[in-house]
ZAMAR-360844 format. One record per residue: residue in one letter; x negated, y negated, z negated of N, C-alpha, C in turn. Coordinates in steps of 0.05 Angstrom, whole numbers, plus 32768, in hexadecimal, padded with zeros to 4 digits. Layout:
% ZAMAR-360844
AXYZXYZXYZ
...
//
This chain:
% ZAMAR-360844
X805480A87D60804680B17D75803B80997D86
X8021809B7D91801880817D988020807C7DB5
X802280647DC58031805E7DDD801E80647DED
X800580667DEF7FEE80677E017FE680837E05
X7FF480987DF57FEE80B07DFA7FFC80BC7E10
X7FF480CA7E237FFF80D87E3B801880E87E2F
X802A80ED7E40804581017E3B8037811E7E3A
X802281227E48801D813F7E4A800781467E35
X800381357E217FF0813A7E0A7FFA813C7DF0
X7FF1814E7DE07FFB81547DC27FE981437DB1
X7FFD81307DA17FEB811F7D8B7FDD812D7D7B
X7FCB811F7D737FB7812A7D587FC581267D42
X7FC0813A7D2B7FC481337D157FE381397D08
X7FF2814D7D1A800981567D10800481747D00
X8009816D7CE4800781847CD6801B819B7CD3
X8031818F7CD9804881A27CD2804781BA7CEE
X804D81D37CEA804981E27D01806481E07D13
X807B81D97D09809081DB7D1A809081BE7D2D
X808881A37D1E8080818D7D2C806D81927D42
X805781A37D38804381A07D4C804B81B77D66
X805D81C97D60806881DD7D77807A81CC7D8A
X808881BB7D7B809B81A37D88808C81997D9F
X8076818F7D958066817C7DA2805B81897DBA
X804C81A17DB0804281B17DC9805581B87DDD
X806A81BD7DD6808081C97DEB808C81AF7DFC
X808B81957DEC8092817D7DFD808281767E0E
X806481797E09804E81747E188049818C7E2F
X8050819F7E2C804F81B57E40806781B37E55
X807F81A97E4A809981A57E5A808F818A7E6E
X808281777E64807C81647E71806981637E8B
X805181767E80803F817D7E91804B818E7EA9
X805B819E7EA7806D81B17EB7807A819F7ECE
X808781887EC1809881767ECC808681677EE4
X806E815D7ED8805E814E7EE8804F81617F00
X804B81767EF78041818C7F0B805581907F21
X806F81917F1A808281A07F2E809381877F3B
X808E816C7F3480A081557F40808D81507F5B
X8091815D7F6E808681547F86808C813B7F95
X80A281327F9280A781177F9C809B81017F89
X809781007F74808A80F37F64806E80F27F6A
X806181077F688043810D7F72803D80FD7F8F
X804F81067F9F804F80FF7FBF804D80DE7FBC
X806180D17FAB805E80B37FAD804780AB7F9E
X803E80B87F8D802580AE7F81801080AE7F94
X800F80C17FA57FFA80C87FB77FFC80B17FD0
X801480AD7FD7801A809B7FED8010807C7FE1
X801980757FC6800D805A7FBE7FF180597FBB
X7FE0806D7FB57FC5806C7FB57FBB80697FD1
X7FCA80787FE67FBC807280027FC58057800D
X7FD9804D80077FE08035800B7FCC80208002
X7FC780217FE67FB180137FDC7F9580137FE9
X7F8E802B7FED7F73802F7FF77F6E80268015
X7F87802A80267F88801E80447F897FFC8044
X7F9A7FF2802C7F967FD7802A7F787FCC8024
X7F6E7FDA80137F547FCF800B7F3D7FD0801E
X7F447FE880317F317FEF80477F367FD5805D
X7F507FD4805D7F577FBC80777F4D7FA0806E
X7F4A7FA280557F427F83804A7F247F83804D
X7F127F98804A7EF87F9B804B7EEF7F9C8069
X7EFC7FA9807B7EF77FAD80967F0F7FA980A5
X7F187F9580AE7F347F9180C07F2C7F9E80D9
X7F177F9B80E87F137FA581027F0E7FCB8102
X7F0A7FD380E97F057FEF80E37F247FF780E0
X7F337FE380D57F507FEE80CB7F627FF280E9
X7F5C7FDC80F97F677FE081157F637FF78120
X7F487FFE81247F3B801581307F4D80318124
X7F49802E81097F56804A80FF7F7880498104
X7F7E803181007FA0803281067FA2803C8127
X7F96803581377F9B803B81557F93805A8158
X7F7F806581487F77807D81487F8E8092813D
X7F9B808981267FB08097811A7FC58099812F
X7FCB808381387FE38084814C7FDA80928161
X7FC48095816E7FBE80A681827FC180C1817C
X7FB880CA81627FB980E6815A7FD580EC8158
X7FE880DA814F800680E7814B801180E88162
X800B80D78176801580D8818F800B80EB819D
X7FF380F6819C7FEE811481AB7FFA812B819B
X7FFF812C818380078142817280288142817D
X8034812B817D8051812A818D8053813281A4
X8042812881B6803F813181D1803A815081D4
X8027815B81C88023817981CB8039818C81B9
X8047818181A8805D818E819E8076818F81B2
X807A817781BB808F817781D0808A818781EB
X8070818681F1806781958209806881B98204
X806381C081ED806781D881E1807F81E181E4
X809481D081DD80AD81D881D580BA81D681F1
X80B581C6820080BE81C4822380BA81DE8232
X80A281ED822B809781FD823A80A7821B823B
//
């Protein structure tokens, strides 16, 4: 089996029906695992967001500062609103 083939793919050229069925089952189980593994998917999304944010900050430092202040203000407003609703 080729090492550059994704775990969720079935290799071509398998002529034995039993081996082909095993390969298809293995690929299907790997696909289910990838889809159901929410923490792993969240970690990948977080890494992509971090890389994107760093690239943005490198290209536009002042825009990154404005974005950070805006995000902090939005989070502060949400927390303030939640506390206000809770205390009423």
